N, C-alpha and C positions, 0 to 999 in steps of 0.2 A: 268320088271317094274323099272324105274329108279327113285330114290329116290330125286337125286339133282335136276332134271329139275321141279319137283313138288314144292319144297322147293323154288326154284328161281320165280316159277309162283306165289307161297303165297304172297312173299317178294314183288314181283311187283304189285301184286293186293292190298296190304296193302298200298303200296306208293301213287298208284293212288287214295285209299280212303283217305289217309291223306292228299293229295294235293286238293281234291275236298273238304273235310271238311274244310281246310284253306280257300280257294277260297269263299266257302258259308259264313264261319265267318266274313270274311275281306268284304265281301259285305253287310252282317248285320249290322256290325259296322259302316261302311260308311253310311248306309241309316239312322241308329240311330242317328249318331253323326251330320249329314249334319243341317247346319242352315236353318231354312225354308226362302225361297226368298219372299221379300217384294212386293207386287204387285205393278205395274207401278202407279203413283199418275194420278187420274183422271183428265181429262181438267175442266177447269172452266166452270160450267154450264151457260147456256146462262141466261141473266137477262131478266126477262119477266115484263111487266107492268111498271108503272111509279114509280120513285123512292119515298120514304117518305119524302126527305127534300124539295119537293116543286119544284124541278126543273121538266121541260116536255121537251119531245123530240123535236128537232127543226123542224121536219119534220111535226109536229102536229100543228104548228102555221101557219095559212093561212090568210093573209090580203087580 
């Protein structure tokens, strides 16, 4: 039985676990601190019907 190889294997496993934990922690930190993006401004809705100031559309006037 070789004690040196199992000790190296344990060290390698610990390093892999530490790297994975650091990556997972960094990803969680990035998600938690990310500013939410504002939605794109909506286009102006179409104007329906006549305006309230007394004006009327030009195509409605028929002579």
